[in-house]
N, C-alpha and C positions, 0 to 999 in steps of 0.2 A: 543573371545569377550573380555576377560580381557586384553590381550595384546593391542588390539586396544584402549581400553579406557584409558590404561596408556599412549599411544601415544597422545591421546586427551589432557591428563593433561599436558603433555610436551609442545604440540603445543600452549595450552592456555597460559602457562607461556610466551613463546617466543613471542606470539603475543600481550601480555599485554604491553610490552615495545614498543607497537603499538596502549423496547417494553412496553408499559405501559398497562399490561393486567388487565382487570377488574376494572380500574379506569376510572372515568368519566372526560372527557376533556371539557373545554369550547369551544364554536364555534370558537373563535378566533384562538385558538390552533389547532383545526381540520383542518383549511384553510391552505393549503400548499403555500409557497411563489413560484411565478413563475417570471422567468427572461428571458430576451432575450440577447443572446450573438451575437452581429452583427459582422460579419467578412468580409474580402474582398472577400470571396468565397460564402457568403451567411449567413443567420440568422439561429441560433440554439436556441430553446427554451427548458429551463430546469426547473424542480421543484425541490425545496429544501425540505429535510425531517425534520419534527418537532422533530424527535427522536435524531437528532444530533444538538441540539440548539447552541452550540458554533461555530460549523462550519458554520451552516445557518446565524447566526447573524454576523459572520466575512465577510462571502462572500457578504452579503448585504451591509455591511459598505463599503467594497472595492469597490463595484459596484457604490455605491452613490457618494464616493469621487473621482471617476474616475482613481483609482489605475490601472485598466486594460486598460485604454485608450491607444492605440498605441503599447501595447505588443504584442509580436509574439507567434505563435505556433511554439516553438523552438525545440521541440523534437517530431519527428513523426516516428513511427515504424509500418509499415503495418502489420495487423493481430495482432495487440497489443494494442496500445493506441496513442492518441495525446495529448501532454502536452504544457501548456501555464502558464502565469501568473507571469513570471520573470520580475521584474522592470527594470532590467539592459537590457532587449532586446529592449527596446524603442530606436528607431534610431540606433541599433546595425549595425556597418558594417559588410559587407560580410565576412564570415569566422571566426568571433568572437566566441569564445566558450561561450555558455550560459547555465543557469541552476543553478547558484550559487547564483543569487540575492534573496533578501528577504525583508521584512518590519521590521525587527528586533525583532520578537517574533515568537513562535511556538504556536500551539493549542494542548491541550491534546487529545490523541486518544479517538474517540467515536465509538466504534465498537457496531453495532447493528446486530450482526450475530447470526444465519444465515438469519434472516429477510431481511437484505440487503447485496447483494453480488455482484461480479464483472461480471454480465451479460453484453452483449453488450449494450452500452449507459449509463452505469453507470458513475456517476460523483464522482471522488474520489480526496483526498488530496494527493499530493506528499510529501515526507519527505525524511530526511537523513537516511542512512542505520543503522542496528542494532548495529554496532560496536561503533558508536558514539551516538546512539539514541535507547537504549535498551528499552525505554517506548513507542517507536513508534509514538512520537508526530509528528503532522503534519506541514508542512510548513505553514506560516502565510499567503502565497498568491498563491503559485504554485498549480495547479490542473491539472487533466487529465481526458479525456473522453475515456472509453474503447471501443475499436472495437473488438479485440480478434479473435477468430476463433470457428468453430463448433468441437465438440469432440463426438466420439461414446461412447457407453456404456462400452466397455472393456476398453477404455483408462481411463475413470472416474474410474472404479474398480481398475485399477492399480495404480491410484494416491490415492485412498483410502488406499490401501494395503501399498503403500510407507509411507504414513503419519503415519500410525499405527505402521510401523517398526522403524520409526524415532523418535517416541514418547520417547522411553527409553534414547536415546542418548541426545535428547533436554533436558530432565529432569536432566540427569547425568551432561551435560555441565553447566546448571544454578547453580547446587549445587557446582561444581567445582569452578566456578567463585567466590564463597563466601569463598572459601579457598585458594585464590590465593597467599596470604602472606606465609602461611604454606607451600603450594606446592613449591613456589619459594625457600624458606630456604632449603627444602630437595633436590631440584635440584642443588642448589649451593653447597650443602654438598655431592653431589652423593649418597644420601641415597635412593637407589632403594628399599630397603626393606621397608622403611617408605612410599614411594610412593605407593607400592603395598597394604600395609595395608590400607592406606587411600583410595585408589580405591575400596578396597572391601567394606569399610564401605559406601562409596558415592553410589557404585552400590546397595547395599542392600536398602538404603534410596530411591534411584531412582526406583527400581523395586516395592517397596512398595507404592510409590506415583503413579506410572504407573498403578498399579492394581486397584487404586481407580478411575481413569479416565476411562470413557466409550470409546470404540473404535470410531474412526471417521467414519462418513458415510455422504455423500452428501444427502440433503434433496430431496424429490420429486420435490419440486420448483426448485431447482438447476439443478437437473438431466434434467428436462424439457427444462430450458433455455440453458444450455450448450450444449444439443444435437439438438437444433433447431436454435436459434438466435446466440448462441455462447457467448464467454466471455473469461476471463482470471482466472480460477479457482485458480491457484497457488498463487494469490494475496489475496485471502480471508482470512479475519481475520488479515491481516497484514498491510493493508492500510484503512484508514477510508473512507467508501462510504457514501456520505452525500446528494446525489441527483441523478436525472437521466434526460436524454433527453426525451422530450416529442413530439418534432417536430424538423425536421431538421437533422435526422440521415444521410440523403442523403449528407448533407453538410459536417458532420464528415467524411463520407466515401470518400468524395472528397478530403477533407484535407489529409487523410492517403494515398491518392494515388498519392500525389505530389512527384517529384523527390527530393532526399535529398543527403546531402554530407556525409562524413565519420562519422560526429558527430551527424547524424540523424536530423540535421537541414535542413529545405527545402531551396533548392537553390534560389527559387523565394519566398520572403517573404509572409507568410499568417499572416495578422495582425488582431487584435481585435480592431474594430472601437469604439465600446463602449459596455458596459454591463448596461442593464436598468431593474430595478425593475418594474414589471407590477402592 
């Protein structure tokens, strides 16, 4: 274990140069916003959660100013999700790589977990990876709708066990990131003894922190959803879920079934005609 963690320290250095419970809400806040996403394959109706207000208000704003009009579902992966909202996808020629377009800002993560999770039909915000986006801020415009797949109980149990096994390493990595300058100096000086000493210190801190955290378990609601309608449980608490499909999941399934190229872009464009607030 110690040897493996030392390797992590070295890799980190090398890679561097790389629910409101019990509160009374007013009637207006209780009412969830509904929108229609009209596409060339049919209409999808979604609701936005009030518990993710920044994502809700941003999506409404973009719908009202026609940001999504003419954009494509540019990334479609069967049994996973369909992604849209890239402004650069408007009138994009065949074969053009898409997915990097934005509106010049990001939105802070609004995880309401485990209340909202990646069940089939979840409306979630896309984002850049953890390497450049450690706070998991959402794209200002790109979103995806989960299609996922159905899991059995034993697979979910294995995922729980894996998450708990990875907890110590995750905490250790976070601590190591805070000591990058120190680690880099010791690496440069070939100070293996110093690296081992720091590793032991960080490992003790990580073990103490891990002991404070309860083991991970899926909630009964997650287990029911993931073993019946399906979803993408490995995305939970990593990407903001800010709404869900209430009508037109058959259209989402139709979109995920289209033929795609090597970049997961549909060979025949699936376009958003408009997004309308009801």
